[in-house]
C-alpha positions as CSV (number, residue, x, y, z in Angstrom):
1,M,-55.6,-164.1,121.5
2,D,-55.6,-162.4,118.2
3,M,-58.2,-162.7,115.5
4,G,-56.0,-165.0,113.4
5,S,-55.8,-167.6,116.1
6,I,-59.5,-167.4,116.9
7,K,-60.3,-167.8,113.2
8,N,-58.0,-170.8,113.0
9,K,-59.6,-172.4,116.0
10,L,-63.1,-171.8,114.6
11,R,-61.9,-173.3,111.3
12,Q,-60.6,-176.4,113.1
13,M,-63.9,-176.7,114.9
14,A,-65.8,-176.4,111.6
15,L,-63.7,-179.3,110.1
16,T,-64.4,-181.7,113.1
17,P,-68.2,-181.8,113.5
18,R,-68.3,-185.3,115.0
19,S,-65.9,-184.4,117.8
20,Q,-67.9,-181.2,118.4
21,L,-71.2,-183.2,118.5
22,R,-69.6,-185.7,120.9
23,R,-68.5,-182.9,123.2
24,L,-72.0,-181.3,123.1
25,A,-73.6,-184.6,123.8
26,I,-71.3,-185.5,126.7
27,G,-71.8,-182.1,128.4
28,T,-75.6,-182.2,127.8
29,V,-76.1,-185.7,129.1
30,G,-73.8,-185.0,132.1
31,A,-75.8,-181.9,133.0
32,I,-79.1,-183.7,132.6
33,V,-77.9,-186.6,134.9
34,C,-76.8,-184.1,137.5
35,M,-80.1,-182.3,137.4
36,M,-81.9,-185.6,137.8
37,L,-79.7,-186.5,140.8
38,L,-80.2,-183.0,142.2
39,F,-84.0,-183.5,142.0
40,I,-83.9,-187.0,143.5
41,T,-81.7,-185.9,146.4
42,S,-83.5,-182.7,147.1
43,E,-85.6,-184.1,149.9
44,H,-82.4,-185.0,151.9
45,E,-81.3,-181.4,152.1
46,N,-77.6,-182.2,152.2
47,L,-75.6,-179.1,151.3
48,F,-72.5,-181.1,150.2
49,V,-74.6,-183.0,147.7
50,F,-76.4,-179.8,146.6
51,Y,-73.3,-177.8,146.0
52,G,-71.4,-180.7,144.5
53,L,-74.1,-181.4,141.9
54,S,-74.6,-177.7,141.2
55,T,-70.9,-177.4,140.5
56,A,-71.0,-180.5,138.3
57,I,-73.9,-179.0,136.3
58,A,-71.9,-175.8,135.8
59,F,-68.8,-177.8,134.6
60,C,-71.0,-179.9,132.2
61,V,-72.5,-176.8,130.7
62,I,-69.1,-175.1,130.4
63,Y,-67.8,-178.3,128.7
64,A,-70.7,-178.4,126.3
65,I,-70.5,-174.7,125.1
66,P,-67.5,-175.2,122.7
67,G,-69.3,-178.2,121.2
68,Y,-72.4,-176.0,120.6
69,I,-70.3,-173.3,119.0
70,G,-68.4,-175.9,116.9
71,I,-71.7,-177.3,115.6
72,W,-72.9,-173.8,114.8
73,V,-69.7,-172.9,113.0
74,W,-69.8,-176.2,111.1
75,R,-73.4,-175.2,109.9
76,M,-72.2,-171.7,108.9
77,R,-68.8,-172.8,107.4
78,K,-69.7,-171.7,103.9
79,S,-70.5,-168.2,105.1
80,F,-67.4,-168.0,107.3
81,F,-64.6,-169.9,105.5
82,D,-65.9,-170.8,101.9
83,L,-65.5,-174.5,102.8
84,D,-67.5,-177.4,101.5
C-alpha cells in the first residue's frame, strides 16, 4: 500500500463518521458481551468455551480498531485534509 491509497482510505473514513461509530460500537459491545460470558462461565473450566470466547474477544477488538481510527480521523479532519 502506498501513501496515496492510505490517505484516500483515511479520507473516506473521515467522511463517514456514522459508519465508523457503528463499527466501533459493534466491536466494543461484542467484546464486552464476550468478557461477561467469559466471567460467567469461568467456574466451569471448559477449555473450548475459554478459547472460543477469548478468540471472539480478539476478533471484536480487531473489528473495532478501524472504527476507532475512523472516529479519530474524523475529529482531526481539518488538520489532515482541510475538510469541513
